[in-house]
Steps between C-alpha positions, in 0.01 A plus 500: 500500500743285325773289654858542376669162391880521434618265235865442452757285329878486464547517124371777278676398171372154427133437431418155617253320725590709803447837341221375296302376799552828676393711201190279459393578849566872461297502186196301621481600871175677605599868509197599686629301794879474456756731377819326361852658556794348326850508654799403276830621359490791258669303209334241274154499352295425821458854612351604165280187472361558850437866426317389185252325713451826706694383793698733718861404461772563766864411441786427726877445403648497162515284183263215422501276808574497869781275612440173690790275482759353749767592244415865558424515873558882546282610204244237608476643847493852362213428264284302756547779737408765245175308405400446868549855585284603200221252612509649856470853347205402289335324783525805720437772252272342253317249723615209309361198697576209270830428315467238232850383398586291194845374567730388790709823530194729542332246734805523730498878487121513570545268809774718627273807466224299691733504807435871519125479395295264699185525290681466162365187312770351261410256223748318290392352163782254428547430137842334544616159444798441751508149591778505755588784741837568663502492887504882528212532239301238683549682842404847349199352329370340810542810705298691235233225506424568858413853424329496170132523456471273206748315264328426172637276241387463139492126500423226747840355416674812615275509806621160614865599472442809724298298752806267520708792576293584809219712376201487723205352290282775666710768333509314157273549199499415128427780261574388141596752239207622285473665162292746317617407157158351423364841555748664250355686203786375275373295213676254283589753228876418533450134460240515227666770291880471538587124460426240239210280586719189478760636761459372854664739746617373831588722778704487814516787742743572779804670607806320326681345785579126581196431712280536186696215340498653151756244366227222533248719319746545225585136474137423474445773238771330281300166523158671418652704218628181339150371483324836442724738309253796494481515883626819658634533852509832675693567824349798677741630764834661553810396700533597864753757629743256664819388329402127511161586354658689212741211437184256495323719235821498286502121534152474378576715202791278407275185556244633250772523237652164601153325449444695177180669637567840361207483265263366768577698813468862573552710813264776608567706809190732495251383753276809563224364257514154639142415441516574126836324465354175680196518273736470212617159616340168418629349820733596784781296658677497830825292536591633846664263744398703806164678498273613788178560307516575121347845456570524132339156452186642667493800285523285186223285622289818559535574129390137417852383406603137586813457691792243531696520821740318715332353802690698771404680819156651494445459125292169527262704717442742217534272199262191511688252277304381191242765560632845449829385360778256579747444786841337426787393706774764560821489284329266244529676173350207295201486722457883475531468121246221474237694676575803301472300184176351608342846527659632180341209311156523649316833462186355656692409816665827525163671486339260752786526754496873460137540571534282812782694613294828463230342700743391776625865527134633538431243767816540714735776396295807402699792658187682612392207713858447639504883592184448692666240696783743586253758603341268737824414658577876529160544679571215736843644591348845554242365741754321698 
């Protein structure tokens, strides 16, 4: 008999670390022992992606996300109540015994549901990077911490932040993101067949909003392009839905023109075939000034791509400086450009670092091994 695990996150539109981590588990969980159910909003791409992995999808509410903001208290309360009520219903009618949440909003809703379901086990995988909480957030967080079965973080850096917020070490664990990109059947046809051999393609991937610090990436691109005119930079992502995020995207478009990078920089929003796209790059960059883990860097390493990244948050736990790529200080466009140029100029170094990155993924970040760790935790909680 299989045990039903309910997976849920707040956003259905964006496809980032949160949704990626959830779908990886849904895809690789042992179906002979566990049955994944996915709870989300009906809008966005998440329902279809979960269904593609043969998961049963249940939806609540409208649009592409549930609300969770002090600026919209009434809709926030409404959505938390709706999600909590659905969790209670599924526990009672579908015998859901574990709720695995992937963001703070659903975490709160699941803890509220637990008030009516003594045996419900709640897990929160925190992929966030909040460094300072307001007083009301801190009080709510600590109230939830006392009732949760386990709070997992994707990096030791983030774990220490939550321990400082009052999380009991006995309820804490680190479960890094994993990847299956090294198992992908996609070959290097795009790279080998579509671009001149002399062209070096440099990719950066992420939602186009201020945290990703694209302006530093573009400034470094200008420096690199001055030395290496054949280099091409590809920004893979799209602007967020908020007004300030749209404004930021427009600012980046203007900056490309101001830096005269029109012949060197292209945008690409399609991310469904990300393994193939990553495989078309010679190296991958992250210029973020706030990063919990660096999932895209991990995926690039899985495909034997060297990486250059800012040494922020949990990134140094993933990227060993000088071995699988380079770490640079945040907000330093010149340092970023120098390391990119070093890899552009040295094909042997690119290959050596790429191979070591691939080996590191096999040792520490294979999604199959990480999923086994989650299954062990599920078994432990069910026995308790």
